[in-house]
C-alpha positions as CSV (number, residue, x, y, z in Angstrom):
1,X,88.7,77.7,93.8
2,X,89.7,77.2,97.4
3,X,91.5,79.9,99.4
4,X,94.6,77.9,99.5
5,X,94.7,77.4,95.7
6,X,94.0,81.1,95.2
7,X,96.8,82.1,97.5
8,X,99.2,79.7,95.9
9,X,98.5,80.9,92.4
10,X,98.8,84.5,93.5
11,X,102.1,84.0,95.1
12,X,103.5,81.9,92.2
13,X,102.4,84.5,89.7
14,X,103.9,87.4,91.7
15,X,107.2,85.6,92.0
16,X,107.4,84.8,88.3
17,X,106.5,88.3,87.3
18,X,109.0,89.8,89.8
19,X,111.8,87.6,88.5
20,X,111.1,88.6,84.9
21,X,110.7,92.3,85.8
22,X,113.6,92.9,88.1
23,X,116.3,90.6,86.7
24,X,117.6,90.3,83.2
25,X,116.5,86.7,83.0
26,X,113.9,87.3,80.4
27,X,116.2,89.5,78.3
28,X,118.9,86.9,78.3
29,X,116.5,84.0,77.5
30,X,114.7,85.9,74.6
31,X,118.0,87.1,73.2
32,X,119.5,83.6,73.3
33,X,116.7,82.2,71.2
34,X,116.5,85.2,68.8
35,X,113.3,86.8,70.1
36,X,114.8,90.0,71.5
37,X,112.5,92.1,69.3
38,X,109.6,91.3,71.6
39,X,111.3,93.1,74.5
40,X,110.2,96.6,73.3
41,X,106.7,96.5,74.9
42,X,107.3,93.8,77.4
43,X,107.8,96.1,80.5
44,X,104.2,97.3,80.4
45,X,102.9,93.8,80.2
46,X,105.1,92.4,83.0
47,X,104.4,95.3,85.4
48,X,100.6,94.8,84.8
49,X,101.0,91.1,85.5
50,X,103.0,91.8,88.7
51,X,100.4,94.2,90.0
52,X,97.6,91.8,89.1
53,X,99.2,88.9,90.8
54,X,100.0,90.9,93.9
55,X,96.4,92.1,94.0
56,X,95.3,88.4,93.7
57,X,97.6,87.5,96.6
58,X,96.2,90.3,98.8
59,X,92.6,89.3,97.9
60,X,93.3,85.7,98.8
61,X,94.8,86.7,102.1
62,X,91.8,88.9,102.9
63,X,89.4,86.1,102.0
64,X,91.3,83.6,104.1
65,X,91.4,85.8,107.1
66,X,87.7,86.7,106.8
67,X,86.9,83.0,106.6
68,X,89.0,82.3,109.7
69,X,87.2,85.1,111.6
70,X,83.8,83.6,110.7
71,X,84.9,80.2,111.9
72,X,86.1,81.7,115.2
73,X,82.6,83.2,115.9
């Protein structure tokens, strides 16, 4: 996977997880389709996804800057 793809997936995953964690979007959507019983354990999964995607973004940025530093030498 290229640095650009890795960074894109990390940012996209972070944004999606943040939208689901910090806004009632997911609560409204699941309640509207009758799946609100799934909301009990959802916070732990979403927070883990948010942390994982943020870590992926940081890793991609570090990898990209390291590759740029090697090219500059």
